N, C-alpha and C positions, 0 to 999 in steps of 0.2 A: 504493500500500500504506500509506503514512504517513497518507493521508487517511482510509482505512477504519479503521485502528487508532485514530486520534484521535477519529473519530466514535463508535466503540463505547465508548471510554473516557468520552467526554462524556455519552452516554446513561446509562451506568452511574452516573456521578457525579450526574446530575440526579435519578435515582431515589433515591440515597442522601440527597441534599439535602432531599428531601421529608420525611424523618424526622429529619435532623440539619442544621438551618439553618447551623450553624457551618462545615460543610463547604463551604457556598456562599461564605463569606468566604475560605476557603483557595483555592477554585477561582478566585474573582475575582482574588486576588493572583497566583496562578500565571499566569493569562491576561494580567494587566497587565504583569508583569515578564518573563516568559519569552516571551510572544507566540507560543505553540506553533503556532497555525494559520498563521502567516506562514512557518513553516519547512516546511510541506507544499508539494506541487507541483500539486495539483489543485483540486477543488471546495471544499475546506476553507479555502483561502486567503482567500476573501471571505465565508465562512460567518459568520452573526451569532452567534458563540459567546458573546461577552460579553453580548449582550442576553438570550439564553436563560438564562444563568447568573443574571443580575440578576433577571429576572422570576420564575424558579423560587425563588430565595432570598427575594424579597419575599413571595411567597405562603406559602412554608413558614414563614418567620419570623412572619408575621401570625397564623397559626393555631396556632403552637407555644406552649409554656409557657416559652419562653426569656425572660429578663429584658428588659423594655422601657425600663429606665432604669439608670444607674450613677451613682456619686457624682460630684458636680461639684467640680473643683479649678481653680486659676487657669489652667493651660494650656488646659483644655477651655473655660472661660469666654472666654478671649481668642480661641480658635479660632472659637467660635460668633459672637462679636461681629465678628470679622474677616470671616467668611462673610457676615454680614448687611450689613456696610459695602460689601463688594464687589458684592453684589446691588443695593444702593442706587445705587452709582456706575454700574452698568450701566443702571439704569432712567432716570437723568437724562441719559444721553447717547444719541445716535442709535443705533437698532437696526440696525447694519450687519450684513451676512452674517458677517463675520469676528468681530464682537463676540458674535453669537448662538452661533457655533460655540465660541468660547472659554468663554463662560459655561455652555454646556451641558456641556462637558467638566469644567469646574471644579465644577459642582453634583454630577455623578456621583462625582467623586473625593471630595468632602467628605462626601457622603451615606454612602458606604461606609466612610469613615474613622470617622464617628460610630457606625455599626453595629458596626464592628470594636471600638471602645472598649467599647461596651455588652456585647458577647458575650465579650470576653477577660476572664474573671473568675476564672481560676485558673492555676496554674503550667503545667499541661499544655497548655492552650490557648495561652498566651503562647509557649511553646517551639515548638508546632506552627506558629503564625503566623510567627515569626521564622525558622524553618527553611525554610518554603516561600518566603518572600521572599528570604532570603539565597542559598539554593541555586539558585533560579531565575535570579538575577543572576549568580552565580558560574559558571553554565554557560557564559556568554559570556566570563567571565574566564579559565577554563581553556582554552576553545577559542582565545581570542585570545592567551593566554600561549604556547601551543604554536606558534602561527603566528609570534609574535614571535621565539621562540628559533630556529625553523627558518630564518627569513629573516634572522637576525642583526639584527633591529630595523629593517630597511629597509621592511617592509610596515606601512602604517598600519592600525590596528585600528578596526573600526566596530561599533556595537551592533546590536540586532535591528531588522529592517525594520519601519517603521510604529509603533515604540515611542517612549516619551518620551525614551529615551536612544539613539536611532539614531545620532546623530552621534558622532564620535570624542571630542570634548570632553565631551559628556554621558555617554558610556560611562565615561570615566576617573573622573569625579566619582561616578557611581553605584557603581562597583566599590569606591571608597574608603569609601563609606558602608556597604557590605555586609561588607567585610573584617573590621572589629572584631566584628561579630556572629558570623561564622564562627569567629573566634578564640575567642570565648566558648564555643562548643560544643566546640571542640577541647580546651579546658582542663577542661571538666566531664565529658567522656566517659571511661568506664573501659575502653573497648575501644581497645587500642593501635593497631589497624589503622585504625579510624575516625579516631583522632587523627592518624595519619600522613597519611591521605587528605585530611583537612581542612587540615592544615598545608601539604601539597603544593599544594592548591587555592589557598591564600593566596599562596604563592610564584609560582605561575603567573599568578594574577590581578594581582599586583604587576608582573610582567613585561608583562602586557597593558596595564596603566595606562601604563607607559613606552612601549609600542608604539602607543598612541593618538597619541603625539607632541603631546599637549595641554600647552600652557604653563601653563594654569590648574591642570591636574592635578598638575604638578610642584610648584607652590606649595602645593597641598593636601596632597601627600605630606609635604612638609617640616613643615607645621603638624600633621598627624596624628602624624608621628613624634615630634615634641616633646611633644605631649600624651599619647601612648602611654607615653613615658618618665616623664612627670610623674604619670600615674595608676598606674604600675606599683608593685607591692609590692617588687620586686627591682630597684632602679634601677641598680645597678652592672652586673648581668648584662644588663639590657635595653639599657643604653648600649653595652656591648661588642658585643652582637648587632647593634644598629643601625649602629655604626661599622664592623662587618665586612661587613654586607649592602649598605649604601648604596654604597660604592665599587665593588663588583662590578657592581651594576645600572647605575650611572652610566657606568662605563668600558666596559661591554659594548655600549653603543649606538653606532650608526654616526655618522660626522661630520655627516651631514645633520641628525641629531637634535640634536647639540650646537650646530650653527649656528642651528637654530630656537630652542632654549632660551636661547641667548645674547641673543635679542631681547626677553627678558622685561623687562629694565631698560635703558633707553637715556637718553642725556643730554637730547635734545630730542624734543619730540612729533613733529616732522616726520620724524625718523629711523625712526619705527615704520611698519609696513606699513599699507596702506589699511584692512584689517580692524580693526586696533587704533585707528587714527585715527577710523574710523567709530563705534566704540564711545564714544570720548571725546566726540565730537560729539553722539551720542545721549544721553549722560549729562547734558550741559549742557542739551539740549532738555528732558529730563525734569525737571531742577531748575527751569528757568525756567517750565515749564508748571505745576508744583506750586505755585510762588510766585504764579502768576496765578489758579489755580483750586483751591479747597479740596478738590474731589473729583477732581482730576486730569483726565486725558483719557479715562478709561474703558478698556475692554478693547481698543478699536481706536484707540489713541492714536498709533500710528506712521503718520501720514498726511503728505502733502505740505504740507497747510495748517498743521499744527502745526510742522513743521520750518521753514516759511517764517516763522512768527511767533516762534518761540522758539529756533531754532538759529543759532549763529554761521556755520555753513556749510549753508545750506538745501538745497543741491544734493546733499548727502551724506545721503540717507535710509537709515537703518541701525537695526536693532534694538539695544536697549541691551545685550543679552547680559549682564545682571547682575540677580540676584534683587532686589537693593535698589533700583536705579534703575528697574527695570521696575515694581515696586509703587509707587514714588514717582511716576513719570510717569502711571501708569494710575489710581491711587487716592489720590494726594495724601499729605500728611504724616500725616493721621490713619490712612490705610491702612498706611503704613510703620511708624507707632508700634505699631499692633496686631500687625503682622507680626513686628516685633522682640520685642514683649512675649511673644508665643507661645513663641519659642525661648528667651528668657531665663528665663521661668518654668519651662519644661521642664528647662532646665539646673539651676536651683535645686532643683527637685523631685528630680532625680537626686542632688544633694548631700544632700538629706534622707534618701534611701534609704540612702546610704552611712553616714550617722550612725546611723540606726536599726539597721543591720546590724552596726555595728562591735563587735568583741569577741564575736560570736555565730557559732560555727562552723556552726550549722544554717542561717544566712542568708548565708554567705560567697558562695554563688552569686548572690544578689541584689545584693550590693555589686559583684561583678565585672561583672554584666550592666549595672548602672547606669553604671559607668565606661566600658564599651565603647560603650554608646549615646551617651554624651557625646562620645566620639571620633567617632562617626558624625555627630553634630551639627556638630563642628568641620570635618569633611570637607565637609559641605554649606555651612556658613557661609563657609569660606575659598575653596572652589572656586566657590561661587555668585557671588563677586565678578565673575567673568568669564563667567557663564552665566545665561541667563534662565529657569531652571527654578523659577520662583516657585510654580507650581501643580502641580508634580510630586508624586504621591501618596506617594513613599517618605519624604521628611522628615516628612510629617504622620503617617505610620504610626509613625515613630520617636517622635514626640512623644506619641501616644496610648499607645504601648507603655510609655513611661516612667511615665505616669500609672497605667496598669494595673499595672505593676510595683510602684508605690507602694502601691496598694490591696492587692495580694497580699502584699506584705511586712508590712504592718500586720496582716493576718489571720494570717499565719504566726507573727508575734511574739506575738500574743495567744493563739494556740493553744499555742505552746510554754510561755508563762507559765502558762496554765491547766493544762497537763499537769504542769508542775513543782509547782504548788500542790496538785494531786490526789495526786501522789507523796508530798509532804511530809505531807499529811493522813493518808494510809494509813500512813506510816512512824511517825507520832506515835501512832497507835492500836495498832500492832503492838509497838512498843518497850516494854519493861517500865519502870515508874517508876524514874527515876534513871539509866537506861541512856543512855550517850552516843550521839549520832548520828554516823555516819561523817563524817570531815572532807571527803571528796570524794564526789560522786555523778555518774553519767553518765546522761543521759536520751536516749533514742533517739526 
């Protein structure tokens, strides 16, 4: 039954996409983050749903009157150069099966990221995109939060099958990226029941993050909590809330969880488990490889030959499990520089949005969203130290959403200034000579 319902919905959306290409972007995000076909039990499990959506979108977009270009800003420039550099490093290294698979996935992600930026040119589309992304992810947060509470934290929570965040560590990071976005919608909605539902989803998703038993996610929670307080307009209230909620979540977890979290910081490297030791070894290999090759080792750098040449423990072949060391080892220092520049420039652009919106009640939503997207970047940047999600589409969507928000904020500010100027002009014509203008005016 699930398969039939999903197929009917897919056919209906494909028809809609032919007239409205932006629906194709929303469908692509829904499929990427919720992976609905993997939740079915029959023929839809392996149905090429993503390919159908992609082809239909490309055809619809090509024949539509939708814009084919958007303003270039620093994050977009760094993103494009980063993409080109990664393609170059792919071309200069052997075309192994793993490398071809990796670059194919990377190209699809980046291509649709660029299309997303071009088409998100107003507030309504930005909200629709962020809602689809965040709620698709929060589905697993709510589901996992309920399981965590029922089991008392003893059940380890996992992400959607065959998705980017299938693993428990990846799920924890992904939820932390999505939670600030959902908080934004909870704050701007005027419907109290929707607000309560979104805040409840946040609490359950936080429980789900703890239920993943991910040490990296716990570090990311601490970083996000600090920056949430730092970006809050009511720092005292926020601090009280955090000091109230944090002990409840921490003390409600079982002893097995506490034992695992206690291994985050140990005195000697030898005291860590084999997984952590393997990561340290892979980090050293990536560092030595980048020092020896300006273009790194390519998408397929985790090989026995590279570990033999560059690792202090060549017998421990292990993935770097770090967004930074993964990019460094695969694409060298230039790749890492472009990668970091993308996120730094996106952060600085979010700061610009807050400055533009400051003191303008009509743009308060823009300032709040910019701050929440910054917290999402903090979640990715801190949790990514221990996870290899360098090519995950979610952070790239966050980056282009920040740039799109910047463009939209500039348009809104110009529109408000133009409306105010028109009102002043009309007022000057209507008022009799010598009559004083009102001291205050409200423009809607």
